[in-house]
N, CA, C and O atoms as a MOPAC input file, in Angstrom:
PM7 MOZYME 1SCF
protein

 N    -35.76700 1   133.38500 1    49.52800 1
 C    -36.24900 1   132.17300 1    49.82400 1
 C    -36.74500 1   132.11000 1    51.45300 1
 O    -36.29000 1   132.39500 1    52.56100 1
 N    -37.94300 1   131.56500 1    50.87400 1
 C    -38.53900 1   131.11400 1    52.55800 1
 C    -38.90100 1   129.56700 1    52.60600 1
 O    -39.18800 1   128.73600 1    51.74500 1
 N    -38.77900 1   129.54600 1    53.81400 1
 C    -38.65000 1   127.85700 1    54.20400 1
 C    -39.77800 1   127.83400 1    55.31900 1
 O    -39.97800 1   128.67500 1    56.19500 1
 N    -40.46500 1   126.65400 1    55.06400 1
 C    -41.43300 1   126.33700 1    56.23300 1
 C    -41.39700 1   124.65100 1    56.29700 1
 O    -41.21400 1   123.90000 1    55.33800 1
 N    -41.58200 1   124.34500 1    57.44300 1
 C    -41.20100 1   122.91300 1    57.96800 1
 C    -42.63200 1   122.40400 1    58.24500 1
 O    -43.43200 1   123.21400 1    58.71200 1
 N    -43.07600 1   120.98600 1    57.97100 1
 C    -44.30900 1   120.64800 1    57.95800 1
 C    -44.15600 1   119.06400 1    58.47900 1
 O    -43.38500 1   118.25300 1    57.96600 1
 N    -45.04000 1   118.79600 1    59.59200 1
 C    -45.01100 1   117.28600 1    59.77900 1
 C    -46.02500 1   116.94200 1    58.72000 1
 O    -46.86000 1   117.75700 1    58.32700 1
 N    -45.93500 1   115.81700 1    58.31000 1
 C    -47.18600 1   115.10800 1    57.46600 1
 C    -47.43500 1   113.63000 1    57.56900 1
 O    -46.63100 1   113.05000 1    58.29900 1
 N    -48.28400 1   112.94600 1    57.05500 1
 C    -48.79800 1   111.32400 1    57.48400 1
 C    -47.41500 1   110.64500 1    57.05200 1
 O    -47.01400 1   109.73300 1    57.77500 1
 N    -46.64200 1   111.01100 1    55.92800 1
 C    -45.29600 1   110.01300 1    55.66500 1
 C    -44.46400 1   110.59200 1    55.93700 1
 O    -43.54900 1   110.58800 1    55.11400 1
 N    -44.25900 1   111.44300 1    57.24900 1
 C    -42.82000 1   112.02600 1    57.28900 1
 C    -42.78600 1   113.48500 1    57.73400 1
 O    -43.71800 1   113.91400 1    58.41400 1
 N    -41.83300 1   114.22300 1    57.41200 1
 C    -41.38000 1   115.61600 1    57.55400 1
 C    -41.09200 1   116.44700 1    56.02000 1
 O    -40.36600 1   115.87200 1    55.20900 1
 N    -41.45200 1   117.27300 1    55.80200 1
 C    -41.03100 1   118.49200 1    54.77100 1
 C    -40.59700 1   119.42100 1    55.03000 1
 O    -41.19000 1   120.17900 1    55.79800 1
 N    -39.61600 1   119.67800 1    54.59500 1
 C    -38.92000 1   121.41700 1    54.46800 1
 C    -39.14200 1   121.68000 1    52.85500 1
 O    -38.79700 1   121.04500 1    51.85900 1
 N    -39.78100 1   122.75000 1    53.02800 1
 C    -40.42400 1   123.34900 1    51.70000 1
 C    -39.80600 1   124.83400 1    51.52800 1
 O    -40.04300 1   125.83300 1    52.20700 1
 N    -38.89700 1   124.67300 1    50.35500 1
 C    -38.33400 1   126.31900 1    50.27800 1
 C    -38.54400 1   126.69800 1    48.99900 1
 O    -38.09000 1   125.99900 1    48.09400 1
 N    -39.35300 1   128.00500 1    48.68800 1
 C    -39.46100 1   128.77900 1    47.79600 1
 C    -39.25400 1   130.16900 1    47.63100 1
 O    -38.62400 1   130.66500 1    48.56600 1
 N    -39.57900 1   130.93500 1    46.75600 1
 C    -39.68100 1   132.25600 1    46.78000 1
 C    -41.05000 1   132.81100 1    45.74400 1
 O    -41.07600 1   133.88800 1    45.14800 1
 N    -41.80900 1   132.07100 1    45.73400 1
 C    -43.08600 1   131.93500 1    44.74200 1
 C    -44.06900 1   131.65900 1    45.29400 1
 O    -45.00400 1   131.56300 1    44.49900 1
 N    -44.38700 1   131.43900 1    46.50600 1
 C    -45.37300 1   130.98000 1    47.31300 1
 C    -45.67600 1   131.68400 1    48.66600 1
 O    -44.79700 1   131.67900 1    49.52900 1
 N    -46.70100 1   132.20400 1    48.86700 1
 C    -47.02700 1   132.48600 1    50.15100 1
 C    -47.59800 1   131.29500 1    50.93500 1
 O    -48.37600 1   130.48000 1    50.43800 1
 N    -47.20600 1   131.26200 1    52.04100 1
 C    -47.32100 1   130.18200 1    53.09400 1
 C    -48.65100 1   130.39700 1    54.01500 1
 O    -48.63000 1   130.57000 1    55.23400 1
 N    -49.77300 1   130.35300 1    53.21300 1
 C    -50.91300 1   130.51500 1    53.44500 1
 C    -51.33500 1   128.93600 1    54.09800 1
 O    -50.80200 1   128.11900 1    53.34800 1
 N    -51.94100 1   128.35200 1    54.98900 1
 C    -51.76100 1   127.04600 1    55.19900 1
 C    -52.57100 1   126.26900 1    54.43600 1
 O    -52.19400 1   125.10100 1    54.34200 1
 N    -53.77500 1   126.61800 1    53.74600 1
 C    -54.62700 1   126.04700 1    52.62200 1
 C    -53.56900 1   125.60600 1    51.43300 1
 O    -53.43900 1   124.41500 1    51.15100 1
 N    -52.81900 1   126.63800 1    50.75000 1
 C    -51.87300 1   126.69900 1    49.92100 1
 C    -51.11200 1   125.35500 1    50.31400 1
 O    -51.28100 1   124.29200 1    49.71600 1
 N    -50.27500 1   125.53200 1    51.36500 1
 C    -49.26400 1   124.59600 1    51.89100 1
 C    -49.60200 1   123.16400 1    51.73300 1
 O    -49.09200 1   122.25300 1    51.08100 1
 N    -50.89800 1   123.26600 1    52.75100 1
 C    -51.48200 1   121.76000 1    52.29900 1
 C    -52.06000 1   121.44000 1    51.26500 1
 O    -52.46300 1   120.28400 1    51.39900 1
 N    -52.32800 1   121.86400 1    50.26000 1
 C    -52.64500 1   121.47700 1    49.11900 1
 C    -51.39400 1   121.11800 1    48.33500 1
 O    -51.22400 1   119.95900 1    47.95700 1
 N    -50.57600 1   122.01000 1    48.09900 1
 C    -48.89400 1   121.80200 1    47.71300 1
 C    -48.50700 1   120.54000 1    48.41000 1
 O    -47.98700 1   119.78200 1    47.59100 1
 N    -48.56600 1   119.96100 1    49.74900 1
 C    -48.06000 1   118.82900 1    50.20200 1
 C    -48.84100 1   117.45100 1    49.46600 1
 O    -48.30200 1   116.39400 1    49.13900 1
 N    -50.10300 1   117.79300 1    49.34600 1
 C    -51.04900 1   116.72000 1    48.65900 1
 C    -50.19200 1   116.62300 1    47.24500 1
 O    -49.72100 1   115.51300 1    46.99500 1
 N    -49.97200 1   117.60200 1    46.37900 1
 C    -49.58800 1   117.34100 1    44.98800 1
 C    -48.04100 1   116.71500 1    45.19600 1
 O    -47.60100 1   115.75400 1    44.56400 1
 N    -47.48800 1   117.29100 1    45.97800 1
 C    -45.98500 1   116.66800 1    46.30800 1
 C    -46.16200 1   115.22600 1    46.75700 1
 O    -45.31800 1   114.44200 1    46.32400 1
 N    -47.18800 1   114.69800 1    47.61500 1
 C    -47.06500 1   113.14100 1    48.00700 1
 C    -47.71200 1   112.41100 1    46.94400 1
 O    -47.63100 1   111.18300 1    46.99900 1
 N    -48.38600 1   112.97700 1    45.91700 1
 C    -48.59900 1   112.14100 1    44.54800 1
 C    -47.58700 1   111.93300 1    43.67500 1
 O    -47.45900 1   110.86700 1    43.07200 1
 N    -46.75000 1   112.99000 1    43.53600 1
 C    -45.87800 1   112.99700 1    42.58100 1
 C    -44.46800 1   112.56300 1    42.91900 1
 O    -43.67000 1   112.04500 1    42.13800 1
 N    -44.25600 1   112.88500 1    44.34900 1
 C    -42.66200 1   112.51900 1    44.70900 1
 C    -42.26000 1   111.31100 1    46.24800 1
 O    -41.27000 1   110.68200 1    46.62100 1
 N    -43.49700 1   111.48200 1    46.67500 1
 C    -43.05400 1   110.40100 1    48.06100 1
 C    -43.78900 1   109.21300 1    47.34100 1
 O    -44.94900 1   109.13200 1    46.93800 1
 N    -42.61300 1   108.20200 1    47.30300 1
 C    -42.53900 1   106.80500 1    47.29600 1
 C    -43.46500 1   106.24200 1    48.45900 1
 O    -43.32000 1   106.74800 1    49.57100 1
 N    -44.40300 1   105.23600 1    48.29000 1
 C    -45.18900 1   104.78700 1    49.40600 1
 C    -44.77500 1   103.38900 1    49.25800 1
 O    -44.39100 1   102.91900 1    48.18700 1
 N    -44.89200 1   102.49300 1    50.75800 1
 C    -44.83800 1   101.05600 1    50.70000 1
 C    -43.76600 1   100.19400 1    49.70700 1
 O    -43.98100 1    99.20400 1    49.00700 1
 N    -42.40600 1   101.04500 1    49.95000 1
 C    -41.37700 1   100.38900 1    49.39700 1
 C    -40.69200 1    99.26900 1    50.29100 1
 O    -40.35300 1    99.52300 1    51.44700 1
 N    -40.52800 1    98.19800 1    49.79600 1
 C    -39.87000 1    97.22600 1    50.46200 1
 C    -38.45800 1    97.69300 1    50.98200 1
 O    -37.78400 1    98.30200 1    50.15000 1
 N    -37.86600 1    97.48700 1    52.32100 1
 C    -36.87000 1    97.48100 1    53.07800 1
 C    -35.79100 1    96.31200 1    52.21900 1
 O    -36.21100 1    95.16500 1    52.06200 1
 N    -34.69200 1    96.62000 1    51.80400 1
 C    -34.26800 1    95.78300 1    51.25000 1
 C    -33.28400 1    95.05000 1    52.18900 1
 O    -32.65900 1    94.05100 1    51.83200 1
 N    -33.18100 1    95.65300 1    53.51100 1
 C    -32.59600 1    94.71100 1    54.95000 1
 C    -33.68200 1    93.83300 1    55.44700 1
 O    -33.41300 1    92.63900 1    55.58000 1
 N    -34.88200 1    94.25900 1    55.74100 1
 C    -35.27500 1    93.47900 1    56.58300 1
 C    -36.74300 1    93.35800 1    55.67400 1
 O    -37.58600 1    92.68700 1    56.27100 1
 N    -37.11500 1    93.79800 1    54.56700 1
 C    -38.42200 1    93.44300 1    53.87100 1
 C    -39.47400 1    93.95200 1    54.53700 1
 O    -40.57100 1    93.54400 1    54.15400 1
 N    -39.45700 1    94.75000 1    55.45300 1
 C    -40.50600 1    95.62800 1    55.74300 1
 C    -40.87100 1    96.71000 1    54.84900 1
 O    -40.04200 1    97.29500 1    54.15200 1
 N    -42.64100 1    97.09100 1    54.87700 1
 C    -43.06500 1    98.12100 1    53.69100 1
 C    -43.35800 1    99.43200 1    54.61100 1
 O    -43.85200 1   100.39600 1    54.02600 1
 N    -43.08000 1    99.55100 1    56.07200 1
 C    -43.35300 1   100.44200 1    56.77700 1
 C    -42.29900 1   101.39900 1    56.80400 1
 O    -41.35300 1   101.07700 1    57.52200 1
 N    -42.20400 1   102.58700 1    56.15900 1
 C    -41.02900 1   103.36500 1    55.91400 1
 C    -41.86300 1   104.99100 1    56.45000 1
 O    -43.03800 1   105.11300 1    56.79600 1
 N    -41.13300 1   105.74200 1    56.39100 1
 C    -41.28800 1   107.37100 1    56.74300 1
 C    -40.13100 1   107.94200 1    55.78300 1
 O    -39.05100 1   107.39200 1    55.56700 1
 N    -40.66800 1   109.38200 1    55.15500 1
 C    -39.75000 1   110.12900 1    54.40800 1
 C    -39.51200 1   111.50500 1    55.15200 1
 O    -40.35800 1   112.24100 1    55.66000 1
 N    -37.86700 1   111.68900 1    55.07000 1
 C    -37.78900 1   113.22300 1    55.81100 1
 C    -37.57300 1   113.79200 1    54.26200 1
 O    -37.02400 1   113.05500 1    53.44200 1
 N    -38.04800 1   115.21100 1    53.86100 1
 C    -38.22700 1   115.41500 1    52.66400 1
 C    -37.83600 1   116.86500 1    52.56100 1
 O    -38.31200 1   117.66200 1    53.36900 1
 N    -36.87700 1   117.32300 1    51.48500 1
 C    -36.36300 1   118.87100 1    51.33600 1
 C    -36.61400 1   119.09500 1    49.84300 1
 O    -36.08500 1   118.65400 1    48.82300 1
 N    -37.73600 1   120.04400 1    50.12100 1
 C    -38.09400 1   120.27300 1    48.44300 1
 C    -37.81400 1   122.00300 1    48.14700 1
 O    -38.02300 1   122.90600 1    48.95800 1
 N    -37.41000 1   122.11000 1    47.07500 1
 C    -37.10200 1   123.29900 1    46.58300 1
 C    -37.65600 1   124.11400 1    45.02400 1
 O    -37.13700 1   123.81200 1    43.95000 1
 N    -38.53800 1   124.94300 1    45.11500 1
 C    -39.19000 1   124.99000 1    44.07700 1
 C    -38.99600 1   126.31200 1    43.35300 1
 O    -38.60300 1   127.28800 1    43.99000 1
 N    -39.24000 1   126.38700 1    42.11400 1
 C    -39.27900 1   127.99600 1    41.85600 1
 C    -40.20800 1   127.47200 1    40.14500 1
 O    -40.22000 1   126.35000 1    39.63800 1
 N    -40.86900 1   128.73100 1    39.63900 1
 C    -41.37000 1   128.42700 1    38.41100 1
 C    -40.96900 1   127.62000 1    37.44200 1
 O    -41.79400 1   127.43900 1    36.54700 1
 N    -39.79900 1   127.00100 1    37.33900 1
 C    -39.22700 1   126.06300 1    36.17100 1
 C    -39.26500 1   124.77200 1    36.65400 1
 O    -39.77400 1   123.95900 1    35.88200 1
 N    -38.79800 1   124.27800 1    37.90100 1
 C    -38.56200 1   122.98600 1    38.30000 1
 C    -38.86300 1   122.80300 1    39.90700 1
 O    -38.89800 1   123.74700 1    40.69700 1
 N    -39.05500 1   121.54100 1    40.22400 1
 C    -39.20800 1   121.22800 1    41.60000 1
 C    -38.15200 1   120.31500 1    41.72800 1
 O    -37.89600 1   119.49700 1    40.84500 1
 N    -37.43100 1   120.42200 1    42.93400 1
 C    -36.34700 1   119.49900 1    43.11000 1
 C    -36.72100 1   118.97200 1    44.56000 1
 O    -36.99000 1   119.80900 1    45.42100 1
 N    -36.74800 1   117.79300 1    44.82600 1
 C    -36.95700 1   116.74400 1    45.66300 1
 C    -35.59400 1   116.28700 1    45.90200 1
 O    -34.90200 1   115.87900 1    44.96900 1
 N    -35.01400 1   116.35300 1    47.55300 1
 C    -34.54400 1   115.26700 1    47.89000 1
 C    -34.94400 1   114.69100 1    49.30100 1
 O    -35.58500 1   115.43400 1    50.04400 1
 N    -34.62400 1   113.46000 1    49.71400 1
 C    -35.50000 1   112.87200 1    50.54000 1
 C    -34.95500 1   111.56000 1    51.15000 1
 O    -34.20400 1   110.91200 1    50.42100 1
 N    -35.23100 1   111.06200 1    52.41700 1
 C    -33.94000 1   110.35500 1    53.06900 1
 C    -35.34300 1   109.27400 1    53.21400 1
 O    -36.19000 1   109.91100 1    53.83900 1
 N    -35.79600 1   108.10000 1    52.91800 1
 C    -36.67300 1   107.08300 1    53.37500 1
 C    -36.10700 1   106.23500 1    54.51000 1
 O    -35.08400 1   105.62600 1    54.19400 1
 N    -36.48600 1   106.07900 1    55.60900 1
 C    -36.14300 1   105.31800 1    56.58500 1
 C    -37.33600 1   104.46800 1    57.30800 1
 O    -38.41200 1   104.77100 1    57.82200 1
 N    -36.51900 1   103.09400 1    57.06400 1
 C    -37.60900 1   101.81300 1    57.45400 1
 C    -37.89300 1   102.17000 1    58.90500 1
 O    -37.06900 1   102.74300 1    59.61800 1
 N    -39.07600 1   101.80900 1    59.29100 1
 C    -39.44300 1   101.95900 1    60.64800 1
 C    -39.38300 1   100.81200 1    61.54600 1
 O    -39.68700 1   100.89700 1    62.73600 1
 N    -38.92300 1    99.54800 1    60.87900 1
 C    -38.40100 1    98.48800 1    61.56100 1
 C    -36.90700 1    98.28000 1    62.05800 1
 O    -36.44700 1    98.12100 1    63.18900 1
 N    -36.36500 1    98.33500 1    60.90600 1
 C    -34.92300 1    98.17400 1    61.37400 1
 C    -34.28200 1    99.54300 1    60.99000 1
 O    -33.12600 1    99.42200 1    61.39700 1
 N    -34.43000 1   101.07900 1    60.29300 1
 C    -33.67600 1   101.76600 1    60.67800 1
 C    -33.09900 1   102.13700 1    59.33500 1
 O    -32.89100 1   103.31400 1    59.04100 1
 N    -32.83400 1   101.10500 1    58.49600 1
 C    -32.42700 1   101.33000 1    57.35300 1
 C    -32.75400 1   102.48700 1    56.37400 1
 O    -33.91700 1   102.68300 1    56.01900 1
 N    -31.69700 1   103.27200 1    55.92600 1
 C    -32.03800 1   104.35400 1    55.28200 1
 C    -31.64400 1   104.50500 1    53.80900 1
 O    -30.50600 1   104.14400 1    53.51000 1
 N    -32.31200 1   104.91300 1    53.00900 1
 C    -32.14100 1   105.06700 1    51.42500 1
 C    -32.57600 1   106.71100 1    50.90500 1
 O    -33.66700 1   107.25900 1    51.06100 1
 N    -31.59600 1   107.15200 1    50.38500 1
 C    -31.77600 1   108.46500 1    49.80200 1
 C    -32.46800 1   108.41700 1    48.73000 1
 O    -32.36800 1   107.41100 1    48.02800 1
 N    -33.41200 1   109.58000 1    48.30800 1
 C    -34.25100 1   109.57800 1    47.24900 1
 C    -34.15200 1   110.81800 1    46.85400 1
 O    -34.25600 1   111.72100 1    47.68500 1
 N    -33.86600 1   111.17300 1    45.10200 1
 C    -33.92200 1   112.09400 1    44.73200 1
 C    -34.83300 1   112.53900 1    43.46000 1
 O    -34.60800 1   111.77800 1    42.52000 1
 N    -35.55100 1   113.28800 1    43.22200 1
 C    -36.20400 1   113.68600 1    42.07600 1
 C    -36.30500 1   115.31000 1    41.35100 1
 O    -35.78000 1   116.30100 1    41.85800 1
 N    -36.87200 1   115.31400 1    40.43300 1
 C    -36.85200 1   116.66400 1    39.63800 1
 C    -38.48800 1   116.40700 1    38.83000 1
 O    -38.86700 1   115.39300 1    38.24400 1
 N    -39.17000 1   117.58700 1    39.03000 1
 C    -40.45000 1   117.60100 1    38.66200 1
 C    -41.03800 1   118.89500 1    37.79400 1
 O    -40.88400 1   120.01900 1    38.27400 1
 N    -41.51700 1   118.78000 1    36.88400 1
 C    -42.10900 1   120.07200 1    36.02800 1
 C    -43.33700 1   120.58500 1    36.35600 1
 O    -44.39900 1   120.12300 1    35.93700 1
 N    -43.22000 1   121.59200 1    37.14500 1
 C    -44.58100 1   121.94600 1    37.66200 1
 C    -45.63000 1   122.14700 1    36.66900 1
 O    -46.73000 1   121.78000 1    37.08200 1
 N    -45.62300 1   122.64200 1    35.42700 1
 C    -46.53100 1   122.40500 1    33.98000 1
 C    -47.13700 1   121.26100 1    33.94400 1
 O    -48.31900 1   120.97300 1    34.13100 1
 N    -46.02500 1   120.49000 1    33.63000 1
 C    -46.38400 1   118.76700 1    33.44600 1
 C    -47.26000 1   118.50500 1    34.45800 1
 O    -48.43700 1   118.32800 1    34.14500 1
 N    -46.88100 1   118.42900 1    35.81200 1
 C    -47.68300 1   117.92100 1    37.32800 1
 C    -48.72800 1   118.88500 1    37.09900 1
 O    -49.76300 1   118.21900 1    37.09000 1
 N    -48.99100 1   120.00000 1    36.92400 1
 C    -50.50300 1   120.40200 1    37.07700 1
 C    -51.45500 1   119.93500 1    35.85700 1
 O    -52.64500 1   119.70200 1    36.07000 1
 N    -50.77200 1   119.78100 1    34.30800 1
 C    -51.83600 1   119.10100 1    33.49600 1
 C    -51.90400 1   117.68900 1    33.60500 1
 O    -52.80400 1   117.21500 1    32.91200 1
 N    -51.18300 1   116.79000 1    34.31000 1
 C    -51.34600 1   115.55600 1    34.78600 1
 C    -52.47700 1   115.45500 1    36.08800 1
 O    -53.18600 1   114.46100 1    36.24800 1
 N    -52.50400 1   116.33100 1    36.74100 1
 C    -53.36100 1   116.56600 1    37.95400 1
 C    -54.96700 1   116.89700 1    37.07800 1
 O    -56.02600 1   116.27600 1    37.16200 1
 N    -54.66600 1   117.92900 1    36.37800 1
 C    -56.05400 1   118.50100 1    35.73600 1
 C    -56.82100 1   117.14900 1    35.07600 1
 O    -57.93600 1   116.75200 1    35.41500 1
 N    -55.95500 1   116.54000 1    34.05400 1
 C    -56.47800 1   115.13600 1    33.32000 1
 C    -57.30300 1   114.29900 1    34.50900 1
 O    -58.52400 1   114.14700 1    34.50000 1
 N    -56.39900 1   113.78600 1    35.53200 1
 C    -56.76900 1   113.04000 1    36.40600 1
 C    -58.08900 1   113.53200 1    37.29600 1
 O    -58.81900 1   112.65200 1    37.75300 1
 N    -58.42700 1   115.04900 1    37.56400 1
 C    -59.37400 1   115.39900 1    37.93300 1
 C    -60.60300 1   115.35700 1    37.23000 1
 O    -61.72800 1   115.18200 1    37.69800 1
 N    -60.15200 1   115.59600 1    35.67100 1
 C    -61.45000 1   115.65000 1    34.80400 1
 C    -61.51700 1   114.10400 1    34.15600 1
 O    -62.70100 1   113.90500 1    33.88700 1
 N    -61.00000 1   113.35200 1    33.92800 1
 C    -61.28300 1   111.89500 1    33.55000 1
 C    -61.80400 1   110.88500 1    35.07300 1
 O    -62.66800 1   110.00800 1    35.09900 1
 N    -61.05500 1   111.31900 1    36.07400 1
 C    -61.85800 1   110.55100 1    37.32100 1
 C    -60.82100 1   109.31700 1    37.39400 1
 O    -61.13300 1   108.33700 1    38.07000 1
 N    -59.58200 1   109.35400 1    36.70000 1
 C    -58.61300 1   108.17000 1    36.95400 1
 C    -57.29200 1   108.36900 1    36.97400 1
 O    -56.97700 1   109.55200 1    37.10200 1
 N    -56.38100 1   107.56900 1    36.88600 1
 C    -54.65500 1   107.48000 1    37.12200 1
 C    -54.24300 1   108.20400 1    35.76800 1
 O    -54.94900 1   107.82800 1    34.83200 1
 N    -53.42100 1   109.00900 1    35.47300 1
 C    -52.79600 1   109.41100 1    34.32500 1
 C    -51.55200 1   109.02000 1    33.90600 1
 O    -50.97200 1   109.30000 1    32.85700 1
 N    -51.15600 1   108.26400 1    34.94200 1
 C    -49.99600 1   107.21100 1    34.70400 1
 C    -50.13400 1   106.07500 1    33.68700 1
 O    -49.21300 1   105.27400 1    33.52800 1

């Protein structure tokens, strides 16, 4: 299993997989896809009401499943919330293709 860490506009990402070459263009594309499907945005903090937050995420990928574990941190008060998700790469790919073809949101 190979691991790469990257800083993103929404926080940090630690990506582990044995099925991906870590070429910059492929990793950048994968980060874009993960951002669309897994990274919650502008969630209101239950402690202070701020919507400014950052995510520290660990993603493990194989051909059958994508496991996402993140910790969202409110930038205003430091409140932390754990976030977990599981994704099906084939379904995500099909939804992404439909969005590209139809020019809209598939959700």
